[in-house]
N, C-alpha and C positions, 0 to 999 in steps of 0.2 A: 269419364269426365268427373272432377271432384264436385262434390255438393256446395252449393253456394253458403256464404257465410251467414250465420243466423241473423245478424243485424242488417244484412245486405238484402234479405228475401223480399222486402216491401219497398225497396229503395230503386230508383231509376238511374242506372249506370250509363245511360245512352249519351250523357253530357260528357264531352271530353275536354272541356276547358278547366283550367285549374280551380277557378271559381265555383264550377259545379261540384267538384271533388271536395272542396272545403265546405259548401254547404252541406254535402252528405255527411261529412265528418262531424258537423256541428249538430247533426240530427241523432248523433250516436248517443245513447243514455249510458250514464256511468252506473255500473251495477255495484251496488253497496254489499260489501261482505262484512259479516259479524266481526267485529275486533275483541280478541281475549284479552280482558282487562286482569291485571294481577295486583289488586288494592290489598295492602296489607291492614288487618284488623288491628284495633288499639292495642290489643295484647302483644301482638307480634311486633308492632312498633316499640313497645315499653321493653321488650326483650333485646332488641336491636340497639336500644338506645345505651350510650357508654358515657360516664362521668368525664366531663371535658377537663377536670382538674388532674387527672391520672397521668403518670410520666408514660414515656412510651414501653418501658419494660412492663410497669404494671398493667397497661392496658393490654400489652401482647398477653401476659399470663392470665388476665380475666377472659379474654376472647376465646384462648385456647382451652379454659377450664369450663366456661359456662356459656361460650358463645356458640352460634351457628356454624355450618360447615363452611358457608362462605366466607364468613369472619376468620376461621381458623386458617383457611386458605389464603387469605390476605396477609395474615401474619407471616406465614411461612415464606410467601413471596418477599417480604420485607426483612427476612432473616440476614441478609448481607449488609443491608443499612443498619441493622442493630449491632451487628458484629464491630462494623466501623465505628459506631458510636459508642459501645460500652461492652467489649467483648467478654469481660470477666463476668458481668451480671447476666449476660446472654448465655453464657455457658453454664453457669451455675442454676439459673432459675429457670430460662426460658427452654433450654435444650431438653432437658427431662420430659417437660410438658408436650415437646414436640414428638418425642419418642413413643408416648402413650396415645397420641391423637389417632384417631382411627384411620384418616385419608393422609394424614401427613407425611408418613414415611415413604410412601411411593412419591410424593410430590418432591420431597426433600433431594431425591436422587437426582432431580433435575435443576434444583435450585441451589443447593446447599454448598457445593464446593466451588465456589469461585476461587480465583487467585488470592483476595484478600481474606476470604473466609479461612482457606487452608494455611496461609501463613500466619495468621493470629491464633488460629485453632490449635497448631503445633506449639506455639510458644507458651499457649496458655494450659494445654494439656492435651499431648498426643495420643493417649489411650482412646480418648472417644473416636479420633479418626479411624484407628485400626479397628474398632469395634465395627464402624460403619463400613469400612471397605470390605471387611470380611465378608459381608452379605449383600455388597452393593450390585446395583445392575450395571450393565453394559454402559450406559450414557454416564453414569457416575464415575465408572472406571476411567473411560477416555478423559473426562474432564480433570480427575485426580493426576493421571499422567502428565497432562500438559502443565497442570498446576505445580508439580513438583519440579519439572524443568525449569519453570520460571522462578521459582525460588532459589534454584541453583544459579541460573543467570544473573539475576538480581543480587546475589551474595547476601541475602538476608542473614544467613548465619555461615559459620566458618565450616570449610571443606571437611574438616575432622568430625564436627558436629552433625554436618550433612550425612557423611558416612556412617556414624553410629547410628542415627535416628531414621534416615530415610532408605538407605541403601537396600536393608533386608526387606523393607516393604517393596521395593522395585522387584529385586529378585525373586521374591515370593509369587509374584504374578506374571512371571514371565511365560509360564506355561498354563495361562489361563486357557479354559475351554473354547471361548470366542476367539477366532483367528484375528480379529480386528482389535481386541483389546490387549492380546498378546503381543501384536506388532507395534501397538501405542507404547507399551511399557518397554518393549526393546529399543525404540528410538529414543527413549528417554536414557536407558541404561547407557547407550552408545555415546550419546551427550556427556554423560556423568563420566564416562572413563576417561574422556579428554582432560578431566580436573582432577581426578584422584591421584594421590601419590602410588608409586610404585609398590611398596609394600602393601598398601590396602589391595591394589589390584591383584597382588600374588596371592594374599590370604583369602580374599574374600570372593575373588573371580576366578582367576587362574587354576587353583587347585581343586576347587569344585568342577571345574569344566572337564577335567580329565575323565571323571566319571560320568558326566553328562554327554560326552561324544561318543560314549560306546554303543555298540550295537544292540546291547541290551535296553538301551532307552528307547522311548518313543521318536517318531520322526520328527515331530515337532521339536523336542527337545535337541536332537541333533542339528536341525536346521537353525535353531538359536545358536547353538554352539559355533558354527559356520561363520554367522555374522560376528559374533564376538571375538572370534579368533582373527579375523580380517582387521578388526579394530586394535586389538591388543599388541599387533606386531610393531607399530610405531611407538609403543610405550617401553619397550625393553631392549637390551643390547643384543647384538649378534649371536654372541654365546648362548644365551637364555633361549633365544628363538630357536635355534640350532637344536638345543637338547630337549627342550619342553614344548613347543608350539609346532615345529615341523613335523615330528611323528603323528601328532593330532591330525595335521593338514593332509598327511598322505593317506592315513586311515579314513578320512571322510571324502577324498577324492575316489577311493575305491569302495565307496559304500554300496549297499546292495539296491538301494532305492536311488533311481535316477534325480528325484527331487534334491537330495541330498549331494549328490554329485554335482548337479548344475549349480546348486547354490554355493558349493565350495569353490567350484571353478571360478565363478565370478569374483570371489574374495582373493584370487591369485594375484590380481593386479596390486592391491594394497599390500599384500605380503611381499611381492617382488620389490616394491618401492621400500620396504623397510628392511630388507634382508642384503640389499647391495647386488651388484652385477654378477660377481662370482657364483653367489649361492643361487641365484636366479637361473643360471645357465646349468648348473649342476642338478637343483632340484626341481625349480618350477617348469623350465623347459620340457624335461622328460614326461613331466605329468601332464602338459598340455597336448604334447605329441599322442599320448594314450587317450586323453579325453577327446582329441580330434577324431579317433576311431570309434568312439563309443556309438553303441546302437541307438541310444534314444536322440532325436533331433534336438531338443532343447538343449542337451548336454553338449552336442556337436556345435550349436550356436553359439552357446556361452563361451566355448573353447576358442571359436573364431573372433568373438568380439573381444575377449581378452587378449588375445595373440595381437591382434591390430592395435591395441591400446599399448601394448609392450613393444612395438617395434623399434621404438627409438634406444631402448635398452640393448637389444642384440647387434652384434658387429656384422659386418658385410658376410663373412663367411657362414655364420648362422643363418641370415636371411636368405642367401642363395641355395645353401645346401639343405637346410631343414625347413625353414618357414615357407619358401616359394614353392615347393613340390606339394605341401600341405595344402596352401591357398588354391593352388591351380586345381587340385583334386576336388576340393569343396566347392569352388565355382563350378566345375563340370558336372558336379553331382546335383547342384542345386535345383535345377529345372524339375528334376526327379522327385524332388522331396517336398515338403509342404510350403505352401506360398509364404507363410511367415519367416522362413528362412530367406525368401528372395526379398522379403522387406528389409530385414537387418543387413544383408548384402548390400543392397542398393544404398542403404544409408551410409555404410563403412566403405563403399567402394572408393571414394575420393582419397580418404585418409590411408586406404591401403596401397593405392597406386602412388601416392605420393611418398609413402615410407619406403616402397621397394624401387623407387624411381632410380634407376642407375645399374641396376643389376639385370634388367630384362634384356634379353636377346631381341633383335628386330622382330623375330617370329613371336615371341612372348609378348611383346609390346603391342603387336597388331591384333594378336588374340584377346587380350584384355579390351583393347579399345572396341573390338567388334562385340564383346560380350557386353560392354556398357551400352553400346547401340542398340544391342538386343533388348536389353532391360528398359531401354527409353521408349520403346514402341510396344512393350508388353500390354496386351489387352485391347489394342487399337484395331488388330486385324480381325478380332472377334465381334466387332459391331454388326448388327443387324436391324432390320426395320421392325422387331418385335415390340409390341407395347411393353411397358415395365410391368405391368400386372400379369402379363402372361409368362414372365421369365421365371424361372425356378428359383426358390430362395437360395441354393446353394452357388447358383450361378451368380447371383446378384452379390453375395458375399464375396466370391471369387473376383468379380469386377472391382469391389471396394478395394481388395488388396492389391490388384494391379494399380489402380490409381495411387496407392500409397507408395508403390513401386517407383512410378512415373514423376511422382512428387520428390521422392528422394534423390533421383537421379537428377531432377531440375535442381535441387539443394546443391549437389555435387560438381555442377555444370564449369563453375570458375575453377575448381581443381583439375578438372579433366581439360581445359584449355591449357592450363601449364602443363599437362602430361604430354600434349600433343605438341605444344609449342604455339605461341600465337600466330606464328607466321604461316602454320598449317591449318589455321582455322577454317577458312573458306573452302578448303578441299575435304577436310576430315570431319568438321564439326557443325558447319553451318546448317546444313539439311535438318540435323537434331535440333538445333537452336530453333529453326523455323517451326518445326513441329511443336515443341514446347510452347511457343508463343501462339499457336494456333489450335491448341489442345482442347479437346471438347469439355472437359473438367476443369471447374474454376480452380480448386486447389493447387493444380499444375500450374496454370497461368499465373497464379497468385504468388506462387515461389519463385518462379522464372522473374517475375516483376520485381521481386525483392533483390534477386541477384543481378539485375540488369546493370547497375552502377559499377559493380565489381568487374562484370564483363567488358563494360566499356573501358575501364581502366587498364585492364589486361590487353585489350586489342590495339589500344594507344592510337598509332596512325592508322590502324586498319578498321577504326571505329565506324567509318562510312560503310561499311559492310552491313551493320545492323540497322540503318536509319529506317528501313521500311518497318522493321519489327518494333522500332519505337512508336511509330505512327500506330501500327495495328493495336499495340497495348494501350495508348492514349484513347483508342476508339473502343475498347473492349466494354461489352455490355456490362459487365459486372464491375460495380463500383469498388468491391473490395480489391480487385486487380489494380485500378487506378489509384486507390489510396496507397497501395504497396509501391507503386511506381513513383508517385510525386513525392515521397520522402526525400529521395535524392535528384530530383527534377533540376535544379539549377546546376548540379554537378555534372548532370548527363548532359545538359544542353551545352554548357561549357565546352565539354570535350568534342560534342558533335560539332560544334562551331569553329573549335580550334584545332582539333586534332586529325582532320581529314587530309586531303591532298593539298589544300589552299586554305589559308588563315586569312584572307584578305577580307576586310570588312565587307566589300561589294559583293565578295563571292558566299556569303554566309548563308543566305536564305536559299541561294541556288542549290545548295546541297540538301536541303529541307524543304521542298516546294510544298509539301502538305502539312508543314508543321503548324502553321496558323490556324487553318480549318481544324485540325486534330484538337489543339488547345481549346479554340472557341466551343467546338461541339463537347469536349470533356466538361468544361465549364456549365455549358447548358445542361447536361446530364445530371452533374452534381446538384445544380440548383434546383432542379425539379424533383429530387429524390428528398427524403425524410432525413438523410445522413448529412447534417449541416456541419460536422466537423470535418468531413472530407471536402466541401466546399470551402469552408475557411481556410483549410491548409493549402488547397489549390490556389487560392487568392493570394496567400501569403508569399507563395513560391513563384507567382507571377512578377513579383518584384524584381527578379533576375533577368526579366525580358529586355531591360535597355541595354544590357551587353551582348544580346543574341541578335536581335533584330534593330531595325532602323526606328527611329522616334516618329517618323510618319506612318510606319505601319502600326505602331502602338497608338498613335493619335486616332487613327482611323478605323482600327480593329478592336481596340481594348478599352480606350478612354470612356467612350460613351457608355459601354457596358458597366464599367465601374459607377458611373453616375447612377445607372438605372439601379444597380444593386443598393446603392446608398438610398435611394429615393424609395424604392418598393420593397426590399427584402424585409422579412419580419423577424429575422434572428439577428441580435445585437453584434455578437461576435463576428458574423458574416459581414454586417455593414461596416464595422471597424477595420476588418481586414482588407475590404475594398478600399476604404477611406485611405488607408495607409499606403497600399500599393498606388493608388492614384496620385498621391503625394509624390512618391517615388518616380512615376511616369513623368509627373511635372517637374521634377527636379532635374532630370536629365533629357527634357525636350529642348530641342536645338533651334526651335524658330519662334521669334518673339510673338509673332501674331496668334500662334497657337497658344503659348503661355497664357497670354492676355484673355483668350476666349475661355480658358479653362477657369482662369481667376475669376472672371465675370461670372461664369455658370456656378461657381462655389459660392459667390456672394449673393448672387439674386436667387437662385434656386435653393439654396440651403440656407444662408446667413439672414436672407429677408423672406424665406418661405412662409406660406400661410400656415403650414403644419408646424406645431412646436417640435414635434419629433424631428423633423428635419433641422430646426435651429439647433437641437441639441446635438446632431450628428456634424453640424457645422463647428461646434466648440470641439468635438472629437478631433475634427480634420485640423483646427488650429493647433490642437496640441502635437500633432504629427508634424506640422509645419514647423513648429518652435523646434521640434527635436531634428528635422531632416536639413531645414534650410538655415541660411545665415540669419543673424538677428536683423540686420538691415532689411532683408526682403520681407519678413514678417510685418516690420514696421510700416514698410512702404505700401503693402497691399492689404494687410488683414488686421492692422491695430486698431483702426477707426471701427470697422464693422464688427469687431469683438466686442469693445467696450460699448458700442451702441447698444447691445443687448441687455445693458443694465436697465433699460426702460422696457424691457419685454414684459407683455402683459401675463404671462405664465410663470408662476414661482418657481417650478423645475428649472426652467431656463437660467432663471437669474441665480438661482442656488448652484447650478453646474459651473456658471460664470464665475461665481465667487471663489470655487474650488481652483479655477485656472487662472486668477488674476495674478499670484504669486510669479507663475511662469512668464505671464504677459509683462510684468514690470522687470523680469530679468533679461528681457530683449532689449531694454532701453540702455542708451550710453550718454552718460552725462559729460559734457554740457550739450552735444550735439542735439539730444532728444529731450531738452528741457520743457519744450512746448507740450509734448505728447505726455510727459510726465504730470504736467498740470492738468492736462484733461483727464488722466487717469484718477488724479486725486480727486477732481472735482466729481468725476461719476460715483466714486466711493462715498464721497461725502453726502451725495444726494441719495444714495442707497441708505446709509445710515440714518439719514433724517427723514425720509418719506416711506421706507419699507413698513409695510404694513402686516406681512407674513411673519409670524413669529419665529418659524424655523428658519427662514431666509435670514431674518434679522440676526438669530444667534450665529449663523454661520459668518454673515457680515462682520460682526464684532470679532470673531476670531481671526478672520482674514486681515482685518485693519490692524491688529496686534503683530501677526506675521509680516505685513507689508512694512510695518515700521522698523521691524527688526532686520530686515533685508538691506544689504549695502550694495549700492549701486556700483555698476562697472563704469570706469573712466575712460576716457579715449585713450589716455596713455596706458601702456601695459602695467597692472599690477603684479606684484609676486603672488599674490594669494590667488588670483584668477588668471594667471599666465597661461597654462594648459587650455582652459576654457577658452580664453580670448584667440589663443593662437588657432585652436580648432576652428572657431567661428572666422576667423580672417581667413583660413584655408577654403571654407564652404563659400564665403563671399568671393574669393579669387575664382573659383570655379565656375560660380554663376555668371562673373563678369566676362571670363573665358570663353563661355558658352556664345554668349551674345556676340562677342567679337569674332568669334570664328563663324557665326552666321553671316556676319557682314563681309568677311573675306570671302567665304564661300560664294556669296553672292555677286562680288567683285570678280571672283575667277569664272563664274558660269556666264557673266556679260562678256568677257573677254575671250573665253575658250569655247563658249556655247553650252547651253544647258545638257546635263546628263540625260540619257534615255529612262533612267529609272524615276527622275523626278517629273519627267513629261507623263509617264504612266500614271503617277501618284496624283498628278493635277489633273489629268482626264478623269481618273476615278472621282475625285473630289468634285468635279463639275457635274459628273453624272449623278452622284449622290445628294448633292445639294448645291444650293446656289452658294457662290463665295461670300464669306463673311467678312465686312470690313474691320479694319481694326477696332476692338471695342474701346468705346468712349465714355464708359460709366463706371471705371474703376477708381475708387477713391485712393488718392495718392497723398502721402505725407513725406515731404523731403525737407530736410531741416537746413539746406543749405543751397547757394546758388550751384546750377549746373555748369561746370567747366570741363567736362570729360569729353576729350578728342582723341580719335585714334592715332597712332603713330602713323606717319606716312613713309617712314623708312622702308625701302623693299626688303632689306634683311630682316628687319622684325616680322613683316607681311609673311615672308617665305617660313620664318620660324613657326611662327602662329599657325599657317595653313597644315604644316607637317604636323602640328600637334590636333588639328581640327580633324585630320583622317583617322587618327588612332584616339582621340579622347574618348568617345564612347566605349571602348574596350579597357582603355587603361584607367582613366579616372573612376568610372564606376567599378571597375574590378577592385581597385584599391578600397574603395569606400564601403562596398555592400556587406562586407563582414560586420562593420561598425552599425550599419543600419538594421541589419538584421537581428541584433541582440535583442530588441524589444518584441519580436515576433512570437515569442514563447517557445515551447518545447514541441515542435511540430515535426521534428524528424529525429533520428537517432543519433545523427551525427551533424554538427552545425556546418553551415556553408562558409568556407574560409579559403576563397581563391586568393593566390599571391600574384599581387599586381604590382607594378612599379609607377603607374600613372600618379599616384598621391604623392608618392616620395619625391618625384621629379618636380611637381609643381611646388612642394614645400622648398625646394633647393632653390628655386627662382629669387634673384636679388630682390630685396624688397624695395630698392630704388627705381625699379622698372615702372615707368609711369602708365604702363598698360595694366598694372595691379595695384591702383590706387585704392586706399581704404575709405571707409565710408564717410570720414570727416572730412576728406577731400572731394570726393565725388561719389554720391550714392545711386546716381542714376546713369545708364549708359547713353551714348550720344544719339541713339536711334528712338529713344522715349524721352522726350524733355517735359519735366513738369511745369516750364513756364507757360504753356497753355494748359490752362485748367480743364480737368474732365469732369463734365457734370456727373453728379449722383444719381442714382434710381432711386425709386420709392420701393419700399418691401411689396407693395401691392403689384408689381410688375413681375411677379416670380410665376413660374411655370403654372398655367391654369388647370391641367391635369394633375392634379396631388392624389396620390393612392391613399394617403393617410390624413386627408383634409375633412373625415368626418369622425364622429363620436367625441370621444374625451380629448382626442388629439387635434381638434379643429379649434381655430381661433379665429377672431375677424383681422381682415388685413390691417396692417399698421400704416398710419399716414406719417410717422416720424420719417424723415429723410436725413441722409448722411450729407453734410456739408462739406463740399469739396474746399480744400484749403491749398492756397496757393503757397510755394515755398517763398521763404523770407529773402528779400533781396540782399 
């Protein structure tokens, strides 16, 4: 039993209440410890005092000569600044002082040679640099190598001057005793070789290389020669290579040291690309065959990797007669060799099977496939119930190598699908794919998640075979796996919904019954983790759901979740991603009642919310609405609630609104929206006259100037804004078409009976909540009388009903690429589905009365503005506000939005 704490010896810990513990804590006394004070004496202060009138150079010289060590160290730390300010005086007066300073020389090795310092130092006097590098330490040598390369890349000096001044310094340090320094200078030299002329290369590098590559030289010298020979091959003609370089290559391939043979073998790929096909067959291939039989594992491994990379150079006869027997023998012996060979073999196996495809016999094809399957399960059979601490270290190391083998096999899985033909996937590779998706190690599942999109594309119509594996990876406990999968989630879901046995809209979800629960569970896991970027990315990818599932399913399963994230999440990028996705959900919702309910929630819970943080998010949402919806939609529902925030009591809200006002003005069309323009000008004028916050007032003044410079869009098409106006008109037509299709579907349901799916969703809605009536508190601004009526022609109804059945798939299919441009770099490849819905919409005649522009009718018949909708006070917002405390809490506002009737 541990002894009681000293301070608790006389305390009574019998109380279990929190207040009891707090009282006990308050009784603890703070033990004061003596604080060591380092006060300076007057004499020390006088010695540390420097005349303020001295220049930087004079002050540096004084401190280095008579100052204390800490002052001298400060001067040395500022040497790069002195060099940029006055290089000549620094070199002439400060640098000699640095050399004699006791502690300075060791410090200068870390600080002195930055890029700017080396460049100016060489131009002013390179002999100082040579002296320093001659006795410099490792860190300074590494810095100098990088600086030399930077000078070459920035072309500070001509290539001839560089070769004359810097090349010898580089060559001098190639055989530095430290391997890291030697390699750094070698990498610099290999980059310099690309820029040097042939004559310089011949005299300065190639000629000395003949002696450096001899057996009498050190191993390090011969290793450096191998790397240089691989680089020089691309700089000379075939005759010079054959006469001067290839003899050295052959000699190094037969070196007595396995390290040299392995290094030279890896350079044969570069040499083969420089000498052409004929010399490769006659010179390189025999050397590779000989190296394949080498006694060293690393040499054989290098020969295998080089041969795989050179498969494209050799013809069919060479592949079938020479290469295939070598590779077959290498694979058969690989399990008896070191596990590192299996790692490399598993990584290159896909490329090997692709390069030899077509020359395999059926038996050989089957053998390589079985070999791949064996690698895919390597290490899984050896699992046991032992504790990890009880496993010997060598077994743990072996298991790590086996994990790398399975990871490489997962990386090559798409290539193996091509190898066996996608038609044979279910019979040959499905079980392997299943094992990858359920592998106990995260790196394996992560790799197969990255490859999932490629696998889906290859399977094409057979993609339904891997539906369950998609759900498995979406439900994976590791967020790394989820993050890798959602990079191409829209493309994968599109293939899943259209690439199976049936692409009919009604059958989409039946093929993926667990998709919605898996997506919601994945979002919940990402939300409760600390990896908010994964959460943000997933919410951005949810924008593809309108083309995958119905608007009812989105409304009941995802819309409220987006609201919750916007209201309660503490990460701003996540909130914005949820806001934008919610706007896309609203854009393609096909029921007017649901759209009005969402709009009402946005205005009441965000725009009129008690928390200023929610009102800021409302402005973000308005910005997305301007981008995604038509101008008429924004003006009808969000224009008045937006400009009402000019009276917001919080300066940050007013400031953000000022930044948004130019975009708000761009939604207006003259003369139809003249009265809205007048209200906007009135609000800006009040801000300009009544604003008391100086920061907001400065932004208002800049915004006024920007608003004055803006040109208003006219009802008639203008050449300057033709493309924007045409795009806006297409958006408006699609919005009206959605509402008209809803009316047509209602008529069809009344005549033919309601579909079973609608009955199910209606039942779910009744079970989940009471039916909400049509919202009556949405502020509406309509510029003209409502004269929109649906055509009663049977032919028009029939054509619209056909479009109704495929609109979700076609219209969104064509628009999603444009909508996704602002979501940022969330994946490696953008989502660009090829749909024809938008193209068909734009080809419809402009005279069709069902596609009236806003100056004719801006409100559909199902929602007439002739009956005014009363507005709601900001005080009627959500009573449970997670951000209504602290600095983000303000008093409920009493200002109301005045509902305005349309002009008769």
